[in-house]
N, C-alpha and C positions, 0 to 999 in steps of 0.2 A: 504493499499499500504505500501512497505517498506519505511524507513525513508529516506530522501534526505539529512541528515546531520544536523547540528545543528545551523546554522546562524539565528540569531534574526532578522536581516534586510537585505535589499537588498545588501547593500555594505559591503564586509567583509573587515577587516583589517589584512594584511599578511605581513610578513616579506619580506625586500627587500634585494636582493643581491647587493653588491657595484658594481658600474660602472667599467667596465675593462679600464684602461687608453689607450687612443688612439684607442679605438674601432670604426671602420667605421660606419657611422650611416645607420640605416635600414629607408627606406621611406614607410610611412603609406598612403594608398589611400582608401578614403570613397566612396563607390560605391552603386548603386542600382542594384539588379539582379531581373529580372522578373521570377516567378516560376509559370509555368502553372499547376503544381500539387497542388498549394495552391488556385488556382482561384475557385470562387463559393463556397468557404466554408461557413458554416452556422453561423459560429461566426463573420463573418466579417472582418477576419485577413488579413492584406495587402498582396497582391500577389506580390508587389515589395518590396523585403526585404533589408535592410541594410546588408551590407557586408564590412567589413574592410580587406584590402589585404596589408601584410607587404612585400615589395619588397627587396631582399638583396642588400647589398652595390654595387655590381658589376653590377646590373641589367641595369642602365642607361650607365655605361662605356663600357659594353661589348654588343652590340647589336645583336651580332650573336649568342649569348649563350642562351641555354634553360635550365630550371630548374625543379626539382622534386617539388611537391606541398604536403605541409602537411595542411590538414583540421582539424581545432581545434574548438571544441564544448564547448560552455559555459554552466554553470550549471543553476538550477532552481532559479527564482526570479531576476535575472540579465539578461542584454543583452551582445552583443559582446564588445560594449564599457567599459561597467562596468568590463568585465572579463579581459581585457587588463590593466585595473587599478590593478586588484588582482594579476595578474601574472607580473606586471611592466613591460609589453612589451611598446615600443619596445626595451627598454634597454636590457632586458634579452636575447632578440633574437640577438641583436648585440653583448651581451657579449658571447653568445654561439659560434657564428660564429668567434670571436677573440679568443677564446678558443681552436678552432680546428675543430668545426662542420662545415661539408660542407655546403655552402650556398643553400638555398631552399627559394621558395615562401611559405609564411604561410597565410592561409585564414580563417577569423573568421566570420561565417555567424551569423546573428541574429535570434533566434528562440523564442524570448519572445512573449507572447500572452496576451490576456485580463486577463487570470487567471495566468499569470506570467510564463508559460512555455508550450511548445508544447509536451514535451517528446519525441520529433524526432520521432513521431509516424504517423501513417496512419489513418486519421479519416476524415469523411465528415464534422464534427463539426469544427475542427481546420483548417483543410486542410492537405495534404499529405506531412508533413515534412521530412519524411523518403526519399521519393522519390526526394525531393528538394535538400536534401544535396548530395544524391548518385547520381543523374542524372543532374537534372536542374542546379545546381551550378557548378558541374564538367564541364558540356558541355559549360557554359558561360565563365569560367576561362580559359579553353583549347582554346576558340575561341577568347579571348581578351588578353591573356598574353603569353609569351614565355615559355610555359610549355613543359616537355616531356609527351605527352599524351598517356601514358601507365600505367597500373594498378601498375606495379612494381616500378613506379616512383610516386606513390600517397601513402600517409599516412593518417591515421584517428586517431584523439585522442580526448579525451575530459574529463571533470571533473564532477563529481557528476552526475547530469542529463546528462551532457554531456558524462560522463564515460558510463551511461545506453545507451545513443545514440550510442556511439561507439560499445558497445556489440551488439546491435540490428541490426544496419546498417551493421557492420563487418560481422555478421553472414549471413545476408540475401543478402549482395552485395559484396560477396568477388570477383566477377569479375571486381570490379572497384579499389580495392585497394590492396596494396602488403604488408603492415604492420600496426597493430593496437596497441594503447596503451591506455589501460583504467585507468584513475586517480581517485581514490575514487569512483567507480561506485555505484550509488544508485540503489535502486527498483529491485534488482536481483532476490529476492525470492517471491514466492506468498504469499500474505497476509492471515493469519489464520483468518477465519471469527469470531473465539471466541475471537481475540483481539480487534474487533471493538467496540466502545462504542456509542451505539445509542443516548444517551444523549449528548455526546460531539460533535457529528455530526449534532444535531438537527438544529443548526443555518443555515446550508446549504440549508435547505428547504425553507428559507425566501429570498434566493438570487435570484432576478428577473433581474439584470443588470449588467453591467461591473462595475458601480459605487458601486453596493452592495458588488461585489467581492473585490473590491480594499479596502474596509474596514474591511476585515476578517483579522485575525492573519495568520501567515506564514503557519502554519500547515493546517488549513482549507482550505486556498486557494489552497494549494498544492493538497488537495483532490478533488477539483474542476478541477484543471489542469488533474489529472489523469482520472476523469470521462470524460471530454471532449475528451481526447485522447483514451481512452480504453474502454468506455461504452458509445459511441455516440448513440443518438436516434433522427432521423430527425422528428419524430412525436411528440416530446416532447418540444414545445417551452416554454419560450423564450431562453433557454440556450442550448436545443437540446442534452441533456444528461441525463443518468439515474445515480442516486446516490446509493452507496451501502447500505444505510440505508433509508427506506421510511416508514414513520408513526410509527416510534420507533422500526421497525423490520428490521433485516439484510436481504438484498436479495441476495440469493445464486447465482441466474443467473448473477447478476451484479459482485458479488465476482469472480465468475468463469471467466468471461471475463477479468477482471484485472489480474487473475492468468495466463491466457493464454499469456499475454503479458510480463510475467516474464522471463527473459533470463534463469534462472536455471529450468524453465519448458519446453523450447523448444530448449536448447542447443543441445541435443542428435539428433535432426532433422537435425543439421547443422555441423556434425562433418567432412564430406566430404568437405565442404566449409572452415572450419577452417583450414584444412590441406593444403589448398592452400597458407596460408600465409607464407611469408618468416621470419616473426617474430611476436610474440604477447607478449605484457607486461602488468602487472597490478601492481599498487602500491596503498597504502593506510596508513595513519597515525596510529600510535599505540595508539591514543587517539580518534580515529574515530570509533563509532559503526558499520560502514559500513565494517570493517575489517573482521568481521565474514563471511558475504556474499561473500565478495571478495575471501577469503579463499576457499569457497565452489567451486566457479567458477574455481579457480586455480586447486583444486583437481579434478574436472571433466575433465579438460583438460589433467591432469597428468594420469588420469585413461585410457584415450583414446590413451595415447602416443603422445600427440601433444605438442611440446616443447613451453615453455612459461617462462617468466621471472616473478617472483612474489616478491614484496618487501613490508614489514611493516617497515616504516621509523619513526623515532621520529617526532611526530606532531599531531595537530588536523585535522579536516576535511579541513581546509583552511590555517592553519598558514605559511606552508612551500611550498605551491603550487608554489610559483614564483622560489624557488631554484629547485623545481623538474623539472618544465618546461625547465628551463636553463640548469641544469647540467644532467637531465637524459632523458627527453622526446626528445629534439632537437638532443642530441647526438645519441640517439637510432635510430632515423629515418636517421640521416647521416651514420650510420652504415648499416642500412638494406634496404633503399631505392635504386634504381639504378640511378646513377648519370652519367653524360657524360664521356666518355673515361673510363667507368668500375669504376669511383670512387664511 
């Protein structure tokens, strides 16, 4: 699989923008959202998902007002709560509003799994996290908060694995969102089978439980997460997945399944859907190896004449993600989502 970046542990240390003096407070609500799309998965992932909802300052004081919604997807190895720490929310959200971004609701679903990440994909092993984000979650938020229940007032963004999720869900569910923003998206390119090292992947064959998975290093655990998402096998307990290497040999059939889930493999099938977006953005740090594939996706969009904003900025995979969220992501959606009274 393509790399998911270079974090050594679950919680990355990121630069923090200073607080804007006098910025009105953003309220966080921690809720559970039931996901029919995740029920019955073979891995035993909870169908009641943790979700954090950031409500803008005026939400309590303006009870007749409705708001656009930004759905923000976290990366691999962390959950929603940890990603809020990495982007220094809710402070960065409050800062963005204080600096001129129009107020919106920001929703952070948790897609962490026993192998540390769902890949926001559809799998009988992990559950259908793609549908959870695009359908179940949107339906719940529209039913419980004062949203503008229209695709042009919904945005989708994510970082790393969440950037992959944004590309995947954005292409397949353009009927649900009006603008998308991919931050350092991982896993865009098909994996070259010649790059697979059977010896390095050999420890995966010994994994028989969630506890075994938890003991693996970051890279190997990410391979398990990818297999659970992209090469599920209901006939192969106890993990219900097929690995790309078996008995020291690369399995071309499994690698082909992974390749089929790479956005650069299927983007051409969704050009019509991508044309529906009011705006598309991609950004990535200049010290991030993911910049090559991000540039390839930008080039594909350009080749089809699909307007998109692409920026390589100073930084690593994670170092400046809080600044990007505050000063670029939220203003982007402030500009391109449909707000009340035409704002």
